[in-house]
C-alpha positions as CSV (number, residue, x, y, z in Angstrom):
1,M,0.0,0.0,0.0
2,K,1.5,3.4,-1.0
3,R,-0.6,6.4,-2.0
4,R,-4.1,5.0,-1.6
5,T,-6.0,5.5,1.6
6,V,-7.5,2.5,3.3
7,L,-10.7,2.6,5.3
8,L,-11.0,0.9,8.6
9,G,-13.9,-1.5,9.3
10,T,-14.0,-0.6,13.0
11,T,-13.6,2.5,15.0
12,V,-10.0,3.0,16.1
13,A,-9.0,4.4,19.4
14,V,-6.6,7.4,19.4
15,G,-7.2,10.9,20.7
16,G,-6.0,14.4,21.4
17,A,-2.5,15.2,22.5
18,T,-1.1,18.6,22.1
19,G,1.7,19.6,19.7
20,L,1.2,18.9,16.0
21,A,-1.5,20.7,14.1
22,G,-4.0,18.5,12.3
23,S,-3.2,20.1,9.0
24,L,-0.3,17.8,8.2
25,W,-2.7,14.8,8.1
26,H,-5.0,16.5,5.6
27,Q,-2.1,17.3,3.3
28,A,-0.6,13.8,3.7
29,F,-4.0,12.4,2.8
30,A,-3.7,14.1,-0.6
31,D,-0.1,13.3,-1.4
32,P,3.2,12.3,0.2
33,A,5.6,15.1,1.0
34,Q,8.0,16.2,-1.7
35,P,11.5,17.8,-1.5
36,G,11.6,21.6,-1.1
37,P,13.2,24.5,0.8
38,S,13.3,24.1,4.5
39,P,11.5,26.8,6.5
40,Y,14.8,27.1,8.4
41,G,17.0,27.6,5.3
42,D,20.0,25.7,4.1
43,L,22.5,23.9,6.3
44,L,25.7,25.8,7.1
45,E,29.2,24.4,7.5
46,A,29.7,21.9,10.3
47,D,30.2,23.4,13.8
48,A,32.8,22.3,16.4
49,N,30.6,19.2,17.1
50,G,30.6,18.2,13.4
51,I,26.9,19.2,13.1
52,R,25.6,21.2,10.1
53,L,22.7,23.4,11.2
54,P,20.6,26.2,9.8
55,E,21.6,29.8,10.5
56,G,20.9,30.9,14.1
57,F,21.1,27.4,15.6
58,T,23.9,26.0,17.9
59,S,24.7,22.6,19.3
60,R,26.4,21.2,22.4
61,A,27.1,17.7,23.6
62,I,25.4,16.9,26.9
63,G,26.5,13.3,27.3
64,E,29.2,11.0,25.8
65,S,29.1,7.2,26.3
66,S,31.3,5.9,29.1
67,K,32.1,9.5,30.2
68,D,31.0,11.5,33.2
69,V,27.9,13.6,33.2
70,A,27.3,15.4,36.5
71,G,28.9,12.5,38.4
72,Y,27.2,9.7,36.4
73,T,28.7,7.6,33.6
74,W,26.5,8.1,30.5
75,H,25.3,4.9,29.0
76,D,26.5,3.2,25.7
77,A,24.5,3.2,22.5
78,P,22.0,5.9,23.3
79,D,18.7,5.4,21.5
80,G,15.0,6.5,21.8
81,G,14.3,9.4,24.1
82,A,11.7,12.0,25.4
83,C,11.5,15.1,27.6
84,F,9.5,15.5,30.8
85,E,8.6,18.8,32.5
86,T,9.5,19.3,36.2
87,E,8.7,22.0,38.6
88,D,12.2,23.6,38.2
89,G,13.1,22.5,34.6
90,W,12.9,19.3,32.6
91,I,14.3,15.8,32.2
92,Y,15.6,14.2,29.0
93,V,15.4,10.4,29.1
94,S,17.5,8.2,26.8
95,N,17.4,4.4,26.2
96,S,20.5,2.2,25.9
97,E,20.4,-0.4,23.1
98,I,22.9,-2.8,24.7
99,E,22.6,-6.6,24.8
100,N,23.4,-9.2,27.5
101,N,21.1,-7.6,30.1
102,E,23.2,-4.4,30.1
103,G,20.7,-2.2,28.4
104,G,18.2,0.1,30.1
105,A,17.7,3.9,30.3
106,S,19.2,7.0,31.8
107,A,18.2,10.5,32.4
108,V,19.7,14.0,32.4
109,R,17.9,16.6,34.6
110,F,18.1,20.3,33.6
111,T,17.4,23.4,35.6
112,A,15.0,26.1,34.3
113,D,17.9,27.9,32.6
114,G,19.1,24.8,30.8
115,E,22.0,23.9,33.0
116,I,22.7,20.2,33.7
117,H,21.6,19.5,37.3
118,S,22.2,15.7,37.5
119,A,22.2,12.4,35.6
120,Y,21.2,9.0,36.7
121,R,20.0,5.5,35.8
122,I,16.2,4.8,35.7
123,L,16.3,1.3,34.2
124,G,18.9,-1.5,34.1
125,G,19.3,-5.2,33.5
126,T,17.3,-5.2,30.3
127,E,18.0,-6.0,26.6
128,R,18.4,-3.7,23.6
129,N,16.2,-0.9,24.8
130,C,15.5,0.8,21.5
131,A,12.7,3.3,21.4
132,G,9.6,3.8,23.5
133,G,7.2,6.6,24.3
134,A,6.1,9.1,26.9
135,T,2.8,8.6,28.7
136,P,0.4,11.4,29.5
137,W,0.9,10.7,33.2
138,G,4.6,11.4,33.0
139,T,6.4,8.1,32.7
140,W,8.6,6.7,30.0
141,L,7.8,3.4,28.2
142,S,11.1,1.8,27.4
143,C,10.8,-1.0,24.8
144,E,13.1,-4.0,24.3
145,E,14.0,-4.8,20.7
146,T,14.4,-8.6,21.1
147,E,12.3,-11.6,19.9
148,R,10.4,-11.7,23.2
149,G,11.1,-8.1,24.2
150,E,8.8,-6.4,26.7
151,V,7.8,-2.9,27.7
152,Y,9.1,-1.3,30.9
153,E,7.4,1.7,32.5
154,T,10.0,3.9,34.1
155,D,10.0,7.0,36.3
156,P,12.0,9.8,34.7
157,T,12.9,11.2,38.1
158,G,14.4,7.8,39.1
159,E,12.5,7.8,42.4
160,K,10.3,4.8,41.6
161,E,11.4,1.4,40.3
162,A,10.6,0.4,36.7
163,V,7.7,-2.0,36.2
164,V,7.4,-4.5,33.3
165,H,4.1,-4.9,31.4
166,P,3.9,-8.3,29.7
167,A,0.3,-7.7,28.8
168,M,1.5,-5.2,26.2
169,G,3.0,-8.2,24.3
170,R,6.3,-10.0,24.0
171,F,7.8,-9.2,20.6
172,Q,10.5,-7.2,18.8
173,H,9.3,-3.9,20.4
174,E,10.3,-0.6,18.9
175,A,8.2,2.4,19.8
176,A,5.0,3.3,21.7
177,A,2.6,6.2,21.4
178,C,-0.2,7.0,23.9
179,D,-3.7,8.3,23.0
180,P,-5.3,9.9,26.1
181,D,-8.7,10.4,24.4
182,R,-9.4,6.8,23.4
183,K,-7.1,5.5,26.1
184,V,-5.0,3.2,24.1
185,V,-1.3,2.8,23.3
186,Y,0.0,2.1,19.7
187,L,3.1,-0.1,19.3
188,T,5.4,-0.8,16.4
189,E,7.4,-3.9,15.7
190,D,10.9,-4.0,14.2
191,E,10.6,-7.0,11.9
192,S,10.6,-7.1,8.1
193,D,7.1,-8.6,8.4
194,G,6.2,-6.8,11.6
195,C,2.8,-5.6,12.7
196,F,1.1,-2.5,14.1
197,Y,-0.5,-3.1,17.5
198,R,-3.0,-1.4,19.8
199,F,-3.0,-2.0,23.5
200,T,-6.2,-1.1,25.5
201,P,-5.5,-1.2,29.3
202,D,-8.3,-2.3,31.6
203,N,-7.7,0.9,33.5
204,W,-6.1,4.0,31.9
205,E,-2.8,4.9,33.6
206,D,-2.4,1.3,34.7
207,L,-0.8,-0.8,31.9
208,S,-0.5,-4.0,33.9
209,A,-3.5,-5.6,32.2
210,G,-5.5,-5.1,29.1
211,R,-6.2,-6.3,25.5
212,L,-3.6,-6.4,22.7
213,D,-5.0,-6.0,19.2
214,V,-3.2,-6.2,15.8
215,L,-4.1,-4.2,12.7
216,T,-5.5,-6.5,10.0
217,E,-6.3,-6.2,6.3
218,S,-8.8,-8.2,4.4
219,D,-10.0,-7.3,0.8
220,G,-8.5,-3.8,1.2
221,T,-10.3,-3.2,4.5
222,L,-8.5,-2.6,7.8
223,A,-9.7,-3.7,11.2
224,W,-8.5,-4.6,14.6
225,E,-8.3,-8.2,15.9
226,E,-7.3,-9.5,19.3
227,V,-3.9,-11.2,19.6
228,P,-4.8,-14.6,21.3
229,D,-1.5,-15.0,23.1
230,P,0.3,-11.7,23.8
231,L,2.9,-13.5,25.9
232,A,3.9,-15.5,22.8
233,E,4.1,-18.7,24.7
234,D,3.7,-20.9,21.7
235,E,3.9,-18.6,18.7
236,E,5.2,-15.1,17.9
237,T,2.5,-12.5,18.1
238,R,2.9,-11.4,14.5
239,F,1.9,-14.9,13.2
240,Q,-1.1,-15.5,15.5
241,V,-3.6,-13.6,13.4
242,S,-3.5,-14.7,9.7
243,S,-4.9,-11.4,8.3
244,A,-2.5,-9.2,10.3
245,K,-1.2,-6.4,8.0
246,K,2.6,-6.5,7.6
247,F,4.9,-3.5,7.8
248,D,8.6,-3.6,6.7
249,G,10.6,-2.7,9.8
250,G,8.4,-0.7,12.2
251,E,10.4,2.1,13.9
252,G,9.4,5.4,15.5
253,C,5.9,6.3,16.6
254,W,4.4,9.7,17.5
255,Y,0.8,10.5,18.3
256,T,-1.0,13.9,18.3
257,N,-4.4,15.3,17.6
258,G,-6.1,12.1,16.5
259,I,-3.2,11.0,14.3
260,C,-0.5,8.4,14.9
261,Y,2.6,8.8,12.7
262,F,4.9,5.8,12.5
263,T,7.8,4.9,10.3
264,T,9.0,1.8,8.5
265,K,12.6,1.7,7.7
266,G,12.4,-1.2,5.1
267,S,10.1,0.8,2.9
268,N,11.4,4.3,3.9
269,T,7.9,5.4,4.7
270,V,6.2,7.7,7.2
271,W,2.6,6.5,7.8
272,A,-0.2,8.7,9.0
273,F,-2.9,6.8,10.9
274,N,-6.0,8.9,11.4
275,A,-8.0,7.6,14.3
276,A,-10.7,10.2,14.0
277,D,-11.4,9.3,10.3
278,D,-10.4,5.6,10.6
279,T,-8.0,5.8,7.8
280,I,-4.3,5.3,7.1
281,A,-2.2,7.1,4.4
282,V,1.4,7.9,3.5
283,A,3.0,11.2,4.7
284,Y,6.3,10.4,3.1
285,D,7.7,7.6,0.9
286,D,11.1,7.8,-0.9
287,D,9.6,5.9,-3.8
288,E,7.0,8.6,-4.2
289,V,9.5,11.4,-4.4
290,D,10.0,13.4,-7.6
291,G,13.8,13.6,-8.1
292,D,16.3,12.8,-5.3
293,A,14.8,11.8,-2.0
294,P,16.3,13.7,0.9
295,L,15.2,11.3,3.6
296,H,16.5,7.7,3.8
297,G,16.5,5.1,6.6
298,V,13.6,6.6,8.4
299,D,13.7,5.8,12.1
300,N,12.8,7.8,15.2
301,I,10.2,10.5,14.8
302,T,8.9,13.4,16.9
303,G,6.7,16.5,16.4
304,A,7.0,20.2,17.1
305,R,4.5,22.8,18.1
306,S,4.6,24.2,14.6
307,G,3.0,21.0,13.2
308,D,6.4,19.9,11.7
309,L,7.6,16.4,12.0
310,F,11.2,15.7,12.7
311,V,12.4,12.3,11.3
312,A,15.8,10.8,12.2
313,E,17.9,8.7,9.8
314,D,19.4,5.3,10.6
315,G,22.4,5.7,8.3
316,G,21.5,7.6,5.1
317,D,23.2,11.0,5.2
318,M,23.0,11.0,9.1
319,E,20.4,13.7,8.9
320,I,17.2,14.7,10.7
321,N,14.7,15.8,8.2
322,I,11.7,18.1,8.7
323,I,8.3,17.3,7.1
324,T,6.2,20.4,7.1
325,P,2.4,20.7,7.1
326,D,2.5,21.9,3.5
327,E,4.1,18.7,2.3
328,V,7.7,19.7,2.1
329,V,10.5,17.4,3.3
330,A,14.0,18.9,3.8
331,P,17.1,18.4,5.9
332,F,17.1,20.2,9.3
333,L,20.6,19.0,10.4
334,R,23.4,16.7,9.4
335,I,26.2,15.1,11.4
336,E,29.5,14.8,9.6
337,G,32.0,12.0,10.1
338,H,29.6,9.6,11.8
339,D,29.3,7.2,8.9
340,E,28.8,4.0,11.0
341,S,26.2,5.5,13.3
342,E,22.5,6.3,13.4
343,I,20.5,9.2,14.8
344,C,18.2,8.4,17.7
345,G,16.0,9.9,20.3
346,P,14.8,13.2,18.8
347,A,12.7,15.2,21.4
348,F,11.8,18.8,22.2
349,S,12.0,20.3,25.6
350,P,8.6,21.1,27.1
351,D,8.8,24.8,26.0
352,G,9.8,23.8,22.5
353,K,13.0,25.8,22.5
354,R,15.6,23.0,22.8
355,F,15.9,19.8,20.7
356,Y,17.7,16.6,21.8
357,F,19.0,13.6,19.9
358,S,21.9,11.1,19.9
359,S,24.4,9.7,17.5
360,Q,24.3,6.1,18.7
361,R,27.8,5.1,17.8
362,G,29.4,8.5,17.2
363,S,32.4,9.0,15.0
364,G,34.2,5.9,16.3
365,G,31.4,3.5,15.2
366,S,31.2,1.5,18.4
367,D,28.5,1.5,21.2
368,S,30.9,3.2,23.6
369,D,31.3,6.2,21.2
370,G,27.7,7.4,21.4
371,I,27.0,11.1,21.9
372,T,23.8,12.9,23.0
373,Y,23.3,16.5,21.8
374,E,21.2,19.5,22.5
375,V,20.3,22.0,19.7
376,T,19.0,25.5,20.5
377,G,17.8,28.1,18.1
378,P,14.7,29.9,16.6
379,F,12.3,27.0,16.4
380,R,9.0,28.2,15.0
381,D,5.8,28.0,17.1
382,S,3.5,27.7,14.1
383,A,3.7,26.7,10.4
């Protein structure tokens, strides 16, 4: 499925978060985004961190793998991340995609003026914590990208112990996106024949029990069907429902204003799932681009107050591209000299003035070479 829109046979549950304007969906419904001039202008020469940014923007490294950050050793292979507001600033949370039960997640706490206050571990002893998602009640869902990976709910402040939620399914988890209106969580699966899932908890804000559904397709019609065995005791979840719709390498997932955007790296596609209209369409696809496609290896995704999407590349040109509400896709930044890495964890501070991301393996190309960055500049509030 590329350009065409598919109607759902059942009402889908996703609702209103703040952030992105709904206009991007209506444009994506008409046509996938095409290359054009960025609203921020062209990229300048690389700065001291090797990052090419538009005029008016600056970068700083806030954490380097295996090195000290405010008395804490920053984790290796930083991956998915999110920001959380506090009474006196904010917290940036970052996963660690390390094997052998050495994964998990860490956090950097900032004061109101943007200074680093502290850093600490919020999850440990887990496997390949790739992406995840923030909840409306202020916790971070850290997802394991393993065959029987699980979802761990963590406390960004580090004050409460993490809790595992097997009811959300055991599979190659990638990202999660919460819908506070319909009270469900969407989940992506990083397999070449992966699925798109919906978890409906028995009680909102308590993810310990509930129903896991998978998106299905039959004769061109989409619907939701319950996964019989979310714990995958006898069979992997993606094979349990014969009509399950397959997606080639599910990656990032971002929900706002009735729309869930998710990416598939195998097809280099950004999908737009409209819960309000029960439809799904393509917001970006490199096969649908006229001329040279600027965005390759689509991976993590986040949104800005302006209605812009920011999509990170796994490989490609090591760029984060912007997709605007008027269907323009263009580079926002590029990291030079990190050819064996990938960009992970894009997230805005609560006030929308600072932007965070990581180069998972840095310029050295190993897990211990990861670097987490902050970008500041004139981010626009509206498109």
